[in-house]
Each structure stands twice: as C-alpha cells, then as structure tokens.
TIZA-91884 format. One line per field, with one value per residue (C-alpha): y negated, z negated, x negated; residue in three letters; residue number from 1. Coordinates in steps of 0.05 Angstrom, whole numbers, padded with zeros to 5 digits. Layout:
<atoms>
yy = Y:...
zz = Z:...
xx = X:...
aa = ALA:...
i = NUM:...
</atoms>
This chain:
<atoms>
yy = -01534:-01539:-01520:-01455:-01430:-01463:-01433:-01360:-01366:-01393:-01331:-01279:-01319:-01309:-01229:-01225:-01253:-01202:-01141:-01159:-01190:-01216:-01246:-01281:-01307:-01326:-01368:-01398:-01457:-01470:-01452:-01509:-01543:-01517:-01440:-01442:-01438:-01383:-01343:-01360:-01331:-01266:-01252:-01264:-01222:-01173:-01170:-01192:-01212:-01230:-01271:-01319:-01324:-01348:-01393:-01429:-01444:-01482:-01507:-01562:-01586:-01624:-01567:-01494:-01469:-01385:-01430:-01382:-01317:-01261:-01235:-01162:-01105:-01124:-01192:-01210:-01184:-01230:-01289:-01278:-01276:-01343:-01382:-01341:-01384:-01447:-01494:-01515:-01550:-01571:-01519:-01552:-01502:-01493:-01527:-01507:-01565:-01609:-01568:-01620:-01569:-01606:-01566:-01489:-01474:-01396:-01410:-01385:-01440:-01421:-01492:-01507:-01510:-01478:-01545:-01618:-01680:-01717:-01794:-01834:-01876:-01881:-01805:-01748:-01737:-01676:-01675:-01616:-01663:-01664:-01728:-01714:-01683:-01731:-01689:-01686:-01708:-01767:-01787:-01768:-01798:-01864:-01853:-01845:-01906:-01944:-01927:-01945:-02015:-02031:-02012:-01957:-01909:-01860:-01784:-01778:-01832:-01792:-01728:-01747:-01775:-01718:-01672:-01654:-01646:-01592:-01581:-01503:-01485:-01424:-01394:-01347:-01294:-01268:-01209:-01134:-01110:-01097:-01121:-01190:-01201:-01187:-01242:-01285:-01282:-01290:-01353:-01376:-01366:-01401:-01465:-01453:-01450:-01508:-01564:-01600:-01607:-01550:-01578:-01517:-01529:-01490:-01511:-01438:-01404:-01345:-01313:-01247:-01245:-01305:-01280:-01238:-01300:-01350:-01352:-01338:-01402:-01458:-01459:-01490:-01561:-01549:-01619:-01596:-01552:-01566:-01497:-01456:-01383:-01350:-01288:-01262:-01314:-01359:-01429:-01466:-01428:-01456:-01521:-01531:-01514:-01562:-01619:-01611:-01595:-01668:-01670:-01595:-01596:-01515:-01491:-01413:-01376:-01312:-01267:-01327:-01316:-01367:-01367:-01402:-01470:-01513:-01494:-01546:-01504:-01525:-01597:-01596:-01562:-01600:-01654:-01645:-01619:-01681:-01719:-01686:-01735:-01697:-01637:-01616:-01533:-01502:-01422:-01394:-01320:-01270:-01344:-01357:-01424:-01397:-01464:-01507:-01526:-01585:-01604:-01572:-01616:-01684:-01686:-01656:-01704:-01725:-01696:-01635:-01585:-01520:-01485:-01413:-01394:-01314:-01275:-01333:-01317:-01374:-01390:-01431:-01482:-01484:-01489:-01542:-01589:-01560:-01592:-01651:-01659:-01710:-01657:-01618:-01671:-01652:-01576:-01546:-01473:-01445:-01382:-01356:-01285:-01243:-01278:-01268:-01332:-01309:-01258:-01310:-01369:-01386:-01470:-01484:-01459:-01477:-01550:-01541:-01513:-01578:-01619:-01584:-01576:-01629:-01600:-01525:-01476:-01426:-01394:-01323:-01304:-01220:-01186:-01233:-01197:-01231:-01197:-01202:-01253:-01298:-01292:-01311:-01369:-01409:-01390:-01452:-01490:-01442:-01463:-01527:-01519:-01530:-01532:-01465:-01414:-01353:-01323:-01274:-01241:-01167:-01129:-01142:-01109:-01132:-01085:-01075:-01114:-01179:-01172:-01170:-01237:-01274:-01249:-01289:-01343:-01354:-01347:-01420:-01445:-01450:-01459:-01386:-01340:-01287:-01254:-01205:-01160:-01120:-01038:-01047:-01000:-00950:-00926:-00904:-00848:-00883:-00962:-00973:-00902:-00885:-00822:-00837:-00881:-00844:-00865:-00847:-00894:-00955:-00930:-00944:-01015:-01041:-01023:-01050:-01119:-01114:-01106:-01174:-01208:-01198:-01206:-01279:-01283:-01298:-01247:-01295:-01278:-01219:-01187:-01138:-01086:-01082:-01026:-00999
zz = 00304:00291:00344:00317:00336:00398:00417:00399:00445:00499:00492:00480:00548:00578:00570:00590:00651:00668:00660:00717:00776:00837:00781:00760:00823:00852:00780:00789:00817:00768:00710:00653:00658:00578:00608:00660:00619:00568:00626:00660:00609:00603:00677:00674:00616:00635:00714:00757:00811:00852:00792:00787:00866:00861:00793:00837:00887:00839:00792:00759:00731:00751:00738:00718:00693:00655:00600:00545:00575:00579:00656:00663:00708:00772:00768:00844:00852:00805:00831:00902:00890:00849:00906:00960:00926:00937:00999:01021:01091:01106:01110:01134:01123:01048:00996:00952:00989:00931:00880:00836:00829:00846:00805:00803:00755:00755:00695:00638:00581:00515:00493:00557:00553:00611:00626:00618:00585:00638:00618:00675:00702:00774:00770:00726:00693:00680:00655:00694:00764:00801:00803:00849:00917:00973:00988:00913:00908:00871:00927:00978:00952:00948:01020:01039:00997:01039:01097:01078:01053:01123:01156:01201:01245:01291:01299:01239:01194:01198:01190:01123:01101:01103:01077:01000:00970:00934:00879:00872:00806:00800:00784:00831:00832:00897:00891:00933:00908:00960:00923:00912:00984:00998:00950:00974:01048:01021:00998:01054:01103:01057:01060:01129:01148:01099:01153:01096:01045:01001:00958:00936:00868:00844:00781:00763:00814:00813:00866:00870:00923:00974:01031:01029:01020:01059:01118:01056:01025:01083:01059:00984:00969:00938:00899:00855:00825:00755:00729:00782:00760:00818:00821:00875:00927:00959:00924:00981:00988:00919:00937:00993:00944:00899:00954:00958:00876:00862:00798:00757:00685:00684:00713:00719:00761:00763:00808:00845:00900:00924:00933:00871:00836:00870:00934:00975:00954:00877:00894:00925:00890:00831:00871:00870:00812:00776:00816:00773:00722:00693:00664:00606:00613:00652:00650:00684:00681:00723:00732:00731:00702:00666:00645:00693:00638:00636:00717:00702:00638:00670:00733:00669:00630:00563:00534:00556:00502:00531:00550:00563:00596:00585:00628:00653:00637:00586:00550:00488:00534:00548:00478:00454:00518:00502:00428:00453:00503:00503:00514:00438:00398:00436:00440:00406:00444:00460:00488:00496:00502:00533:00526:00494:00464:00394:00428:00407:00359:00322:00312:00373:00366:00294:00319:00370:00308:00272:00331:00339:00262:00269:00329:00341:00334:00371:00377:00413:00409:00426:00448:00430:00398:00333:00272:00198:00198:00254:00218:00158:00178:00213:00160:00126:00194:00212:00137:00157:00220:00177:00232:00252:00270:00309:00299:00348:00344:00372:00390:00349:00301:00238:00173:00123:00067:00113:00137:00057:00050:00111:00086:00022:00052:00105:00053:00040:00112:00101:00180:00194:00207:00250:00252:00306:00274:00305:00276:00221:00242:00189:00218:00283:00290:00341:00342:00393:00439:00460:00421:00360:00320:00262:00255:00181:00163:00201:00166:00099:00124:00138:00073:00025:00078:00064:-00013:-00011:00016:-00032:-00095:-00071:-00048:00034:00059:00108:00146:00185:00196:00245:00285:00354:00382:00444
xx = 00201:00121:00069:00053:00122:00118:00055:00083:00151:00109:00061:00125:00158:00087:00089:00166:00140:00082:00127:00166:00107:00156:00202:00143:00119:00188:00197:00134:00172:00217:00171:00153:00079:00082:00086:00034:-00034:-00007:00021:-00044:-00088:-00054:-00054:-00127:-00142:-00088:-00125:-00058:-00087:-00028:00012:-00059:-00060:-00002:-00010:-00065:-00024:00030:-00010:00016:-00039:-00113:-00161:-00161:-00212:-00238:-00272:-00274:-00244:-00274:-00293:-00277:-00313:-00270:-00286:-00302:-00230:-00195:-00244:-00224:-00156:-00155:-00197:-00153:-00096:-00127:-00097:-00157:-00114:-00049:00003:00065:00108:00094:00120:00066:00019:00049:00005:-00043:-00099:-00167:-00214:-00219:-00275:-00291:-00355:-00348:-00356:-00335:-00330:-00287:-00213:-00157:-00139:-00160:-00125:-00092:-00120:-00134:-00085:-00108:-00125:-00126:-00199:-00234:-00301:-00331:-00316:-00386:-00422:-00478:-00460:-00427:-00379:-00352:-00279:-00295:-00336:-00286:-00228:-00278:-00282:-00207:-00193:-00239:-00213:-00148:-00166:-00195:-00150:-00187:-00138:-00179:-00175:-00231:-00197:-00133:-00172:-00192:-00139:-00092:-00142:-00143:-00206:-00216:-00276:-00290:-00348:-00374:-00436:-00477:-00526:-00565:-00581:-00584:-00519:-00465:-00407:-00450:-00465:-00389:-00364:-00419:-00392:-00320:-00346:-00380:-00323:-00278:-00325:-00332:-00259:-00242:-00249:-00295:-00236:-00264:-00328:-00368:-00418:-00460:-00491:-00523:-00563:-00600:-00637:-00683:-00723:-00707:-00742:-00664:-00620:-00647:-00587:-00536:-00575:-00549:-00478:-00494:-00490:-00562:-00557:-00501:-00549:-00583:-00609:-00652:-00673:-00714:-00754:-00803:-00818:-00881:-00903:-00882:-00810:-00798:-00827:-00779:-00719:-00739:-00738:-00666:-00643:-00671:-00625:-00648:-00653:-00678:-00726:-00747:-00790:-00826:-00871:-00879:-00935:-00991:-01071:-01098:-01085:-01136:-01092:-01053:-00990:-01005:-01012:-00952:-00909:-00936:-00919:-00848:-00845:-00875:-00803:-00749:-00735:-00680:-00716:-00712:-00725:-00780:-00794:-00856:-00873:-00930:-00946:-01021:-01044:-01110:-01147:-01099:-01041:-01068:-01045:-00979:-00962:-00991:-00929:-00883:-00832:-00843:-00775:-00787:-00760:-00757:-00824:-00832:-00898:-00897:-00956:-00992:-01063:-01057:-01128:-01151:-01169:-01093:-01074:-01111:-01089:-01011:-01037:-01053:-00991:-00937:-00885:-00905:-00862:-00812:-00811:-00745:-00765:-00836:-00852:-00933:-00907:-00957:-01027:-01080:-01091:-01117:-01166:-01222:-01207:-01143:-01147:-01115:-01062:-01062:-01064:-01011:-00962:-00973:-00966:-00877:-00872:-00824:-00774:-00789:-00733:-00744:-00820:-00847:-00922:-00898:-00959:-01017:-01070:-01042:-01087:-01066:-01133:-01106:-01030:-01057:-01097:-01034:-00989:-00993:-00985:-00930:-00885:-00893:-00837:-00773:-00733:-00746:-00695:-00712:-00793:-00810:-00876:-00865:-00929:-00982:-01027:-00999:-01004:-00945:-00979:-00997:-00919:-00896:-00939:-00913:-00831:-00852:-00876:-00826:-00765:-00776:-00753:-00677:-00663:-00699:-00642:-00677:-00757:-00771:-00832:-00875:-00877:-00938:-00991:-00984:-00921:-00962:-01014:-01045:-01028:-00977:-00984:-00920:-00893:-00931:-00882:-00871:-00787:-00782:-00837:-00803:-00745:-00782:-00812:-00743:-00709:-00768:-00768:-00685:-00693:-00744:-00696:-00636:-00686:-00697:-00625:-00639:-00587:-00574:-00651:-00650:-00713:-00716:-00772:-00779:-00820:-00830
aa = UNK:UNK:UNK:UNK:UNK:UNK:UNK:UNK:UNK:UNK:UNK:UNK:UNK:UNK:UNK:UNK:UNK:UNK:UNK:UNK:UNK:UNK:UNK:UNK:UNK:UNK:UNK:UNK:UNK:UNK:UNK:UNK:UNK:UNK:UNK:UNK:UNK:UNK:UNK:UNK:UNK:UNK:UNK:UNK:UNK:UNK:UNK:UNK:UNK:UNK:UNK:UNK:UNK:UNK:UNK:UNK:UNK:UNK:UNK:UNK:UNK:UNK:UNK:UNK:UNK:UNK:UNK:UNK:UNK:UNK:UNK:UNK:UNK:UNK:UNK:UNK:UNK:UNK:UNK:UNK:UNK:UNK:UNK:UNK:UNK:UNK:UNK:UNK:UNK:UNK:UNK:UNK:UNK:UNK:UNK:UNK:UNK:UNK:UNK:UNK:UNK:UNK:UNK:UNK:UNK:UNK:UNK:UNK:UNK:UNK:UNK:UNK:UNK:UNK:UNK:UNK:UNK:UNK:UNK:UNK:UNK:UNK:UNK:UNK:UNK:UNK:UNK:UNK:UNK:UNK:UNK:UNK:UNK:UNK:UNK:UNK:UNK:UNK:UNK:UNK:UNK:UNK:UNK:UNK:UNK:UNK:UNK:UNK:UNK:UNK:UNK:UNK:UNK:UNK:UNK:UNK:UNK:UNK:UNK:UNK:UNK:UNK:UNK:UNK:UNK:UNK:UNK:UNK:UNK:UNK:UNK:UNK:UNK:UNK:UNK:UNK:UNK:UNK:UNK:UNK:UNK:UNK:UNK:UNK:UNK:UNK:UNK:UNK:UNK:UNK:UNK:UNK:UNK:UNK:UNK:UNK:UNK:UNK:UNK:UNK:UNK:UNK:UNK:UNK:UNK:UNK:UNK:UNK:UNK:UNK:UNK:UNK:UNK:UNK:UNK:UNK:UNK:UNK:UNK:UNK:UNK:UNK:UNK:UNK:UNK:UNK:UNK:UNK:UNK:UNK:UNK:UNK:UNK:UNK:UNK:UNK:UNK:UNK:UNK:UNK:UNK:UNK:UNK:UNK:UNK:UNK:UNK:UNK:UNK:UNK:UNK:UNK:UNK:UNK:UNK:UNK:UNK:UNK:UNK:UNK:UNK:UNK:UNK:UNK:UNK:UNK:UNK:UNK:UNK:UNK:UNK:UNK:UNK:UNK:UNK:UNK:UNK:UNK:UNK:UNK:UNK:UNK:UNK:UNK:UNK:UNK:UNK:UNK:UNK:UNK:UNK:UNK:UNK:UNK:UNK:UNK:UNK:UNK:UNK:UNK:UNK:UNK:UNK:UNK:UNK:UNK:UNK:UNK:UNK:UNK:UNK:UNK:UNK:UNK:UNK:UNK:UNK:UNK:UNK:UNK:UNK:UNK:UNK:UNK:UNK:UNK:UNK:UNK:UNK:UNK:UNK:UNK:UNK:UNK:UNK:UNK:UNK:UNK:UNK:UNK:UNK:UNK:UNK:UNK:UNK:UNK:UNK:UNK:UNK:UNK:UNK:UNK:UNK:UNK:UNK:UNK:UNK:UNK:UNK:UNK:UNK:UNK:UNK:UNK:UNK:UNK:UNK:UNK:UNK:UNK:UNK:UNK:UNK:UNK:UNK:UNK:UNK:UNK:UNK:UNK:UNK:UNK:UNK:UNK:UNK:UNK:UNK:UNK:UNK:UNK:UNK:UNK:UNK:UNK:UNK:UNK:UNK:UNK:UNK:UNK:UNK:UNK:UNK:UNK:UNK:UNK:UNK:UNK:UNK:UNK:UNK:UNK:UNK:UNK:UNK:UNK:UNK:UNK:UNK:UNK:UNK:UNK:UNK:UNK:UNK:UNK:UNK:UNK:UNK:UNK:UNK:UNK:UNK:UNK:UNK:UNK:UNK:UNK:UNK:UNK:UNK:UNK:UNK:UNK:UNK:UNK:UNK:UNK:UNK:UNK:UNK:UNK:UNK:UNK:UNK:UNK:UNK:UNK:UNK:UNK:UNK:UNK:UNK:UNK:UNK:UNK:UNK:UNK
i = 1:2:3:4:5:6:7:8:9:10:11:12:13:14:15:16:17:18:19:20:21:22:23:24:25:26:27:28:29:30:31:32:33:34:35:36:37:38:39:40:41:42:43:44:45:46:47:48:49:50:51:52:53:54:55:56:57:58:59:60:61:62:63:64:65:66:67:68:69:70:71:72:73:74:75:76:77:78:79:80:81:82:83:84:85:86:87:88:89:90:91:92:93:94:95:96:97:98:99:100:101:102:103:104:105:106:107:108:109:110:111:112:113:114:115:116:117:118:119:120:121:122:123:124:125:126:127:128:129:130:131:132:133:134:135:136:137:138:139:140:141:142:143:144:145:146:147:148:149:150:151:152:153:154:155:156:157:158:159:160:161:162:163:164:165:166:167:168:169:170:171:172:173:174:175:176:177:178:179:180:181:182:183:184:185:186:187:188:189:190:191:192:193:194:195:196:197:198:199:200:201:202:203:204:205:206:207:208:209:210:211:212:213:214:215:216:217:218:219:220:221:222:223:224:225:226:227:228:229:230:231:232:233:234:235:236:237:238:239:240:241:242:243:244:245:246:247:248:249:250:251:252:253:254:255:256:257:258:259:260:261:262:263:264:265:266:267:268:269:270:271:272:273:274:275:276:277:278:279:280:281:282:283:284:285:286:287:288:289:290:291:292:293:294:295:296:297:298:299:300:301:302:303:304:305:306:307:308:309:310:311:312:313:314:315:316:317:318:319:320:321:322:323:324:325:326:327:328:329:330:331:332:333:334:335:336:337:338:339:340:341:342:343:344:345:346:347:348:349:350:351:352:353:354:355:356:357:358:359:360:361:362:363:364:365:366:367:368:369:370:371:372:373:374:375:376:377:378:379:380:381:382:383:384:385:386:387:388:389:390:391:392:393:394:395:396:397:398:399:400:401:402:403:404:405:406:407:408:409:410:411:412:413:414:415:416:417:418:419:420:421:422:423:424:425:426:427:428:429:430:431:432:433:434:435:436:437:438:439:440:441:442:443:444:445:446:447:448:449:450:451:452:453:454:455:456:457:458:459:460:461:462:463:464:465:466:467:468
</atoms>
C-alpha cells in the first residue's frame, strides 16, 4: 500500500475516533504511534480540549509542535488544555508518567512539523530545543548525567534524578486584555508548582506598557528571548531588560521616554545595546534621534540587516551618516517613514540608495515629503536596487505623470512585486485633506496603472494605492 493510501486511512481512523471522545481517550494507551499525529491535528483543529489534554499525557514522541496549524479564536482554552496535560512532576499512581514528551511547542511556525525525527542514539532530537538557558532540558540532562557518574547521593541529587525535565515553548504578549492576564497567571502557576522540572522558554516577547507587567516578568527566563517588542517604557527600564536578554537578534521599541540623547540614560542604553552581538533587526519608533544617529550606528553590529526608524525626527545629516555606515552594505529592509528627510536636499538619500543597492529588498519612505522633483532625482539610484521586492512611498505629494514615469522605470526590476503608492494629488480637492478624496478619480488611476503593467507584461507586479 502506498504512502498516500496509508495517510488517507489514518485520517479516516482519526475522524472516527473523534466522533466518540470517551472512547478515543480510553484507546490512547493502545493506539499505534502512526495514528497520533493525524488524530492530534484533527483534535486541535476541531477544538477537542479533553482529547488534546489526554494526548499530551500519552504522546509517544520526544516533541509536539503546533507548527503550521492555525489557532482558533478560543486559543487560550486549547493551549491551557495541552499545558495541563504535561506531567511536570512524578505521579506514582499514573502509568502515563512513562510519556516520552519532553518538548511542547505552542508557537505557530509554517515550516515546523508536528513532531521531529528521532535521529540521536543517546536521546531523541528536536531542532527547537532551547540552547541558551541553564534550565533547558539539555543542561538538566547533563547535570543528571554528571550526578550519576560522580555517584553523588543526597536529597538534592535524588530529587534531580527523579525529575523529568520538560520544555514549554510559547510566544507571549503582555497586555491589558483580561484573558491574556489569566493565561499568564496560569503559566506562572504551572512554572512555580513544577519544582523546577518545567522550563518555560519564550523566544518572542511583546510587552505593552512595561510598568503594568513588572511582577509577571519575574517568572520568565529572559535569557531565552531572541525577539523583543516593547511599547511604552522608560529608557532605563529598557536597558535593565536588555542586560538580561543577551541573545536578542530582534528589537522593536516604541514610545520610549528619556530626557535627551546626551544624558546618562541614553549612554547606558547604547552600551548595553552594543553588547548584543547577535542583533540583526532593530526597529525604533517615536524615538528622538535627530542628529544623533551616528551614536547608534557606532555600536550596532555591521551585519544588521533590518533597520526601521519611523517617527525618529531624522535629519539630512543622519541620512548622510547612514549612507557612510558599515551597516548600509548589509541592509535588506529599511524603513525611514515619517521623517522629513526630503525637506531640504535629496543627495544624502540618493547616496544611501547607491550604498544599499546590492542588498535592499524592502524600502519604506511613507510620509517623508517626497515630491515629484526629489523622486525624479533619486529614481536612477532606485532603479539600481536590483533585489528590491517591496517599495512603499505612500502619503507623499506625487502627481499622476510622475507616477506613470516611475512605473515605466521600475518594471525593469524583476524582483519587485509590490509597490504601495500615494494617491496622486489631483484625486483630492485639497491634497491629503480628510473627506476630500474623489474615489472615481482614484479608481481611474488604478485602472490606468494596471493597464500599463499589462502592456509591459508585468502582471506579476501589483501597485496598490494607500489613501488615508
């Protein structure tokens, strides 16, 4: 029987089991390993919380990942049921203490399967295992091995040897939503009552208003985090976090309060930021950097490939500094939106485009006072960005003739698939004034651009207007 037929039969068997939840739960102890994955997928998509909890207890593989499965609106109930199924401490009266599950991954990842191949001879392998924390299952197993080899016997070593370390991978968002707070409280309780056997590994952390979540942060292992998104905090609070998140490769900060770029808080922040050797992505919004960008670039890793500086008050001097920086030769994504960098001259940005032309894939210059004359001047340099895939320059005062000329120049960039353009000024009774947009004129603009793309055989390129 071929693999496709086997998969079909397994799928039918899983659906049959789900039609009778009590029977399915009772049958888990005797279920063939090959049936667990299709049964889990159907149970997860169908929101069968009781079966999911029981499946986690009886899971016959080393790891379990949500992977590409889509999380429903009632995701917290589903996630809590699965976490509840973890055997985080020995239960002498339960046969399920023999479960092989060591890693429960509740993060969505389209490239991750439900379980990994068991390829190691010493212990099963998972690509998502935590490698940084001293509380990871790899470090815990190493400690247990050393205890056995050294023959150490005491109450602490006996507890260590009976513990079965489990890793829980989950992305977290700290906000003011009641259900989110309840989920965080649930997680905190699980960690505290696991007697050290449950390692909570958060790789992606989002915090909205840090002052409201300082106590909850205490139960996280901040050394695991590699992506931090933080909105509304004082700069010294950010610096304190960064000192513990030494493996970060992506930082997004917005609404960060500090007195000025010549103060002690800013200098300390730069020192700590400079310690992050793995940093590849930096996003700052509503973060005043006027004439100070050189201080930031000086301490950033040269391999930085993503730089977003929206609402940072950048000047032409800052753009000149950026064009001369080592980072400019590696940038794949650059967002300079909401800075009046074209209010005086265009040469600094023109030079910047020349510097990034070999790597740049995403460029955003929305609401930067780009006019027909400035865009015409930088167009030759823009046309040499051969790797460009997305260009967004919405909310700028551009005319229709210039827009048509731009399209004709950019169709030679074969990697460029998406362009977000501003509504031409003739479509407004008063440019960019709320309520003055003529929708009929805008529809005509879109139809004309689409027709031009068809003529030059670039139907794979989409041009989309972005009205307010």
